[in-house]
C-alpha positions in Angstrom: -66.3 20.7 96.7 -63.7 17.7 96.2 -64.8 14.9 94.1 -66.2 11.8 95.9 -63.8 9.4 93.9 -60.9 11.4 95.0 -61.8 11.8 98.6 -63.3 8.7 99.5 -60.1 6.7 98.0 -57.9 8.5 100.5 -59.1 6.3 102.9 -57.5 3.2 101.7 -54.8 2.2 104.0 -52.7 2.3 104.4 -48.4 3.2 102.7 -45.6 3.4 100.2 -42.9 1.8 98.3 -39.2 1.9 97.7 -37.3 4.8 96.2 -37.7 3.4 92.6 -41.2 3.9 92.7 -41.0 7.6 93.5 -38.2 8.1 91.1 -40.6 7.0 88.4 -42.8 9.9 89.0 -41.0 13.3 88.6 -43.5 15.3 90.6 -43.2 13.1 93.7 -39.6 12.9 93.4 -39.1 16.8 93.0 -41.3 16.9 96.2 -39.0 14.8 98.2 -35.3 15.2 97.8 -32.6 13.5 99.3 -32.9 12.8 103.4 -31.3 15.9 105.3 -31.7 18.1 102.2 -34.4 20.9 101.5 -36.2 21.8 98.3 -34.5 25.2 98.4 -31.4 24.5 100.1 -30.6 24.1 104.0 -33.7 24.3 105.9 -34.3 26.8 108.5 -36.6 26.5 111.7 -39.9 27.9 112.7 -40.3 30.0 115.8 -41.4 26.9 117.5 -38.1 25.2 116.6 -39.4 22.8 114.0 -37.5 22.7 110.9 -38.9 24.4 107.9 -38.5 23.2 104.0 -39.3 20.3 102.1 -37.1 17.3 103.0 -36.6 14.0 101.1 -37.6 10.5 100.8 -35.7 8.7 103.8 -38.8 9.0 105.8 -40.8 7.0 103.2 -38.5 4.4 101.4 -35.2 5.4 100.2 -34.8 1.9 100.3 -32.6 0.4 97.7 -29.4 1.8 99.2 -27.7 0.3 101.9 -28.3 1.9 105.4 -25.1 4.0 105.4 -25.8 5.5 101.9 -25.4 9.2 102.0 -28.7 9.6 99.9 -30.3 8.1 102.6 -28.5 9.3 105.6 -27.4 12.7 104.5 -25.9 14.9 107.0 -26.6 12.6 109.8 -24.5 9.4 108.8 -22.6 9.7 111.9 -25.6 8.8 114.1 -25.9 5.3 112.6 -24.1 2.5 114.5 -23.8 -1.3 113.9 -25.3 -1.9 117.3 -28.7 -0.5 118.7 -28.3 2.7 120.2 -28.0 2.9 123.8 -30.9 4.5 125.8 -28.3 6.9 127.4 -27.5 8.1 123.9 -30.8 8.8 122.5 -31.5 11.1 125.4 -28.8 13.5 124.0 -30.5 13.2 120.4 -31.4 16.4 118.7 -35.5 16.9 118.2 -34.7 17.2 114.7 -37.0 14.5 113.0 -34.4 14.2 110.3 -32.0 12.3 112.8 -34.3 9.6 113.5 -34.2 8.6 109.9 -30.6 7.5 110.1 -30.8 6.2 113.6 -33.8 4.0 112.5 -32.0 2.8 109.3 -30.3 0.0 111.4 -33.7 -1.7 111.9 -34.5 -2.3 108.2 -33.0 -5.6 108.0 -35.6 -8.4 107.6 -35.2 -12.0 108.5 -36.6 -14.5 105.8 -37.3 -17.0 108.5 -39.4 -14.5 110.6 -41.2 -13.3 107.7 -42.2 -16.7 106.4 -43.2 -17.7 110.1 -45.4 -14.4 110.3 -47.2 -15.3 106.9 -47.7 -18.9 108.4 -49.2 -17.9 111.7 -51.6 -15.5 109.7 -52.7 -17.5 106.6 -53.2 -20.5 108.5 -55.6 -19.4 111.2 -57.4 -17.3 108.5 -58.1 -20.3 106.3 -59.0 -22.3 109.3 -61.6 -19.9 110.6 -63.0 -19.4 106.8 -63.5 -23.3 106.8 -64.9 -23.3 110.4 -67.4 -20.4 109.1 -68.2 -22.4 106.2 -69.0 -25.5 108.1 -71.1 -23.4 110.7 -73.6 -22.3 108.1 -75.0 -25.9 108.3 -75.6 -25.4 112.2 -76.6 -21.6 112.1 -75.9 -18.8 109.6 -75.7 -16.6 112.5 -72.8 -18.5 114.0 -71.1 -18.4 110.8 -71.3 -14.9 110.4 -69.8 -14.5 114.0 -66.8 -16.6 113.1 -66.4 -14.8 109.8 -66.2 -11.4 111.5 -63.6 -12.8 114.1 -61.7 -13.6 111.1 -61.7 -10.2 109.9 -58.7 -9.8 112.4 -56.5 -12.2 110.5 -57.7 -10.7 107.1 -56.2 -7.2 108.5 -53.0 -8.8 109.5 -52.7 -10.2 105.9 -53.3 -6.7 104.7 -50.5 -5.4 106.8 -48.1 -8.0 105.5 -49.2 -7.0 102.1 -48.3 -3.3 103.2 -44.8 -4.3 104.4 -44.3 -6.1 100.8 -45.2 -2.8 99.3 -42.5 -0.9 101.3 -39.9 -3.6 100.5 -39.6 -4.5 104.2 -40.8 -8.0 104.3 -38.0 -9.7 102.2 -34.7 -8.7 101.1 -35.7 -9.9 97.7 -38.0 -7.3 96.2 -39.4 -9.9 93.5 -40.6 -11.9 96.5 -42.1 -9.1 98.1 -43.9 -8.0 95.2 -45.5 -11.6 94.6 -46.2 -12.4 97.8 -47.9 -8.9 98.1 -49.6 -9.3 94.5 -51.0 -12.8 96.1 -52.5 -11.3 99.4 -54.0 -8.3 97.2 -56.3 -10.9 95.9 -57.6 -11.8 99.1 -57.7 -8.3 100.4 -59.3 -7.1 97.0 -56.7 -4.6 96.6 -54.5 -4.4 93.4 -51.0 -4.6 94.7 -49.4 -2.5 92.1 -52.0 0.1 92.2 -52.1 0.2 95.9 -48.3 0.6 96.2 -47.9 3.5 93.7 -50.8 5.6 95.3 -49.5 4.4 98.9 -46.0 5.9 98.0 -47.8 9.3 97.3 -49.2 9.2 100.7 -45.7 8.7 102.4 -44.2 11.5 100.0 -47.0 14.0 101.0 -48.6 13.3 104.3 -49.4 16.5 106.3 -48.9 18.8 103.1 -52.0 20.9 102.6 -51.3 21.5 99.0 -51.0 17.7 98.4 -54.3 16.5 99.9 -56.6 14.1 98.0 -54.5 11.0 97.3 -54.0 8.5 100.2 -55.3 10.7 103.1 -58.5 11.5 104.7 -59.8 14.4 103.0 -59.5 17.3 105.8 -60.1 20.8 105.5 -58.9 23.9 107.2 -61.5 26.1 109.3 -61.0 28.8 106.8 -61.5 26.6 103.9 -64.7 25.1 105.5 -66.1 28.5 106.0 -65.3 29.6 102.3 -67.6 26.7 101.0 -71.1 27.4 100.0 -73.8 25.9 102.1 -74.1 22.5 99.9 -70.2 22.1 100.0 -70.3 22.4 103.8 -73.4 20.0 104.0 -71.3 17.7 101.8 -68.1 17.8 103.8 -70.1 17.0 107.0 -71.8 14.1 105.3 -68.3 12.9 104.0 -66.9 13.1 107.7 -69.7 11.3 109.3 -68.7 8.1 111.1 -71.3 6.2 109.3 -70.0 7.3 106.1 -66.3 6.8 106.8 -66.4 3.5 108.6 -69.5 2.0 106.9 -70.2 2.9 103.6 -66.7 4.2 102.3 -65.0 0.9 103.0 -67.4 -1.1 100.8 -66.9 1.4 98.1 -63.3 1.4 98.4 -62.7 -2.3 98.6 -65.6 -3.5 96.5 -65.9 -0.9 93.9 -63.1 1.5 93.5 -60.5 -0.9 93.7 -61.6 -2.8 90.6 -60.2 -0.1 88.4 -56.9 1.8 88.7 -59.1 5.3 89.2 -56.2 7.6 90.0 -53.8 5.8 87.5 -55.9 5.4 84.4 -53.3 6.9 82.4 -50.5 5.6 84.4 -49.6 3.0 82.1 -50.3 -0.8 81.3 -48.7 -2.0 84.7 -51.8 -0.7 86.5 -54.5 -1.7 84.6 -52.6 -5.2 84.5 -52.6 -5.0 88.2 -56.4 -4.1 88.8 -57.6 -6.6 85.9 -55.4 -9.5 87.0 -56.8 -9.0 90.7 -60.1 -9.1 89.5 -59.7 -12.3 87.2 -58.1 -14.2 90.3 -61.0 -12.7 92.7 -63.5 -13.9 90.0 -62.1 -17.4 89.7 -62.1 -17.8 93.6 -65.6 -16.4 94.0 -66.7 -18.7 91.3 -65.4 -21.7 92.9 -66.7 -20.8 96.2 -70.3 -20.3 94.6 -69.9 -23.6 92.8 -68.9 -25.7 95.8 -70.7 -23.8 98.6 -73.5 -21.9 96.9 -74.6 -18.3 97.6 -74.7 -18.8 101.4 -71.0 -18.9 101.6 -70.5 -15.6 99.9 -73.5 -14.0 102.0 -72.6 -15.5 105.3 -68.8 -15.9 105.3 -67.1 -13.7 102.3 -69.0 -10.5 102.9 -68.9 -10.5 106.7 -64.9 -11.1 106.6 -64.5 -8.5 104.1 -66.6 -5.8 105.2 -65.8 -6.0 109.1 -61.7 -6.0 107.9 -62.4 -3.1 105.6 -64.1 -1.1 108.4 -61.1 -2.0 110.8 -58.5 -0.9 108.2 -60.0 2.5 107.6 -60.6 3.1 111.2 -56.7 2.1 111.8 -55.7 4.3 108.8 -58.1 7.3 110.4 -56.8 7.3 113.7 -53.0 7.3 112.4 -53.4 10.8 111.2 -56.7 12.4 112.3 -56.0 13.2 115.8 -56.0 16.4 117.9 -52.3 17.3 117.9 -51.5 16.0 114.2 -49.4 18.0 111.9 -50.6 20.0 108.7 -48.4 22.6 106.9 -48.3 24.5 103.7 -45.9 23.7 101.3 -43.3 26.6 102.2 -43.3 25.4 105.7 -43.8 21.5 105.3 -40.9 19.2 106.2 -41.4 15.6 105.4 -39.7 13.9 108.2 -41.1 16.7 110.8 -44.7 15.5 109.3 -44.0 11.9 109.6 -43.1 12.1 113.4 -45.6 14.7 114.4 -48.2 14.0 112.0 -48.8 10.2 112.7 -49.8 8.8 115.9 -48.4 5.9 118.1 -51.6 3.9 118.7 -51.2 2.1 121.8 -53.3 -1.2 121.6 -53.7 -4.0 124.0 -51.2 -7.0 122.9 -53.6 -9.0 121.1 -55.1 -6.2 119.0 -51.3 -5.0 118.5 -50.4 -8.6 117.1 -53.5 -8.8 115.1 -52.8 -5.3 113.4 -48.9 -6.0 112.9 -47.9 -3.0 115.0 -49.1 -0.7 112.6 -50.1 1.4 115.5 -46.3 2.6 115.8 -47.3 4.5 112.6 -44.9 7.7 113.9 -41.8 5.3 113.3 -43.4 3.6 110.4 -43.4 7.1 108.6 -40.1 7.9 109.5 -38.5 4.6 108.4 -41.1 2.7 106.2 -38.4 -0.3 105.5 -38.6 -1.5 109.1 -40.5 -4.8 109.4 -43.5 -4.6 111.7 -41.9 -7.3 113.7 -39.0 -5.0 114.5 -41.0 -2.1 115.6 -41.4 -3.0 119.4 -37.4 -3.4 119.1 -37.3 0.4 118.0 -39.8 1.4 120.8 -37.5 -0.8 123.4 -34.3 1.1 122.5 -35.7 4.3 121.9 -37.9 5.3 124.9 -38.6 8.7 123.6 -40.1 7.4 120.5 -42.2 5.0 122.7 -43.5 8.1 124.5 -44.1 10.0 121.6 -47.4 10.8 120.0 -49.2 8.2 122.3 -53.1 7.7 121.6 -54.9 5.2 123.6 -58.0 3.4 122.6 -60.0 5.5 124.8 -58.6 8.7 123.7 -58.9 7.6 120.1 -62.7 7.5 120.4 -62.3 11.4 120.3 -61.0 11.4 117.0 -64.6 11.0 115.8 -65.3 14.5 116.5 -62.0 16.2 115.2 -62.9 17.2 111.5 -61.4 20.6 110.8 -57.8 21.8 110.9 -57.3 25.0 112.9 -54.1 26.7 111.5 -54.1 29.1 114.5 -54.0 26.7 117.2 -52.3 24.0 115.2 -54.9 21.4 116.2 -57.6 19.1 114.6 -60.9 20.6 116.2 -64.6 19.8 115.8 -67.2 21.6 113.9 -68.7 22.9 117.3 -65.2 24.2 118.4 -64.8 25.9 114.9 -67.9 27.9 115.7 -66.6 29.4 118.8 -63.4 30.8 116.9 
């Protein structure tokens, strides 16, 4: 049975870093050659027309290069234009997911003014609601908890800003992105450099059956589940239970596991400094809250906000990849861009929820081009109707994801335990 510390960590959200981060790890770099190439030369196609072979980092970050870099664009350089691609042109684009990497590169440019505005309209209300919840304790602890839970939405949005900083998508200046990310990481209980490294693994291996266990929700195939002993099957069922995934796991992840760089214990000083620095800053803030407001503020404001935001974040990450028509392949058939497009959902949320979650529901586009700032993702959908219609998952449809636990390699669907018994 996969160990708890490995599988539970996979629930953290959220996504990766730039090419330099991948280059620092030969194992990941070897798994993700330049965009448009395959690990063993030019890729072929499966019977269903999807390309085979491993392909490169363009779907994740490739990022310190300009959009017209051959290393990022590969054979699809000619598809990039200075202006948005007209809808009539997109209708004639090939189905090959690798083509989208080059097309979407034109949306990677962030606006410093817009990014600063997004920070202001997120951090401002977050601090105001925090103060309101604190003040509400004197009226009613229940009212304070209610305000704190509502404030979780703004904390989720702060995490999404941190997420974009990790991808180098929020500011043109990488140093500015990293320090904004590190600062927000204290508030989100997430050591930024540790998360950024592990999230790059998620982007570099999503949908690869041979590379499960870091940055994903542990998913067994039907055959693997059947091959497990009784206790192993029971353990997997417990792990996949909603109360564990969205109740216990978020607490474990953000409050306990994030305190040390578990998967990077021997990764170097950088990750220990990130984890311990975040812990020290967090301890100073919590000590100040305790001194000024007492234990009530921690119990009725801090904990409800953090726990609600953690559960929401895990749910968002879950539905981004754990839906019926997702994509999983063994290493020989796995292709990075194909997995990015077909293995990530387009979670269609109501306008206010789209805003609070910073368009993270447009996850298929994000995995194809992680350097696109979240506030430019609606622009992508507007310019490319086929992406707007791809992998759509409504809120009602997403509820069915609760009951999908096993990957059926024959039907290429995520199915329930009950469905697996009938196969």
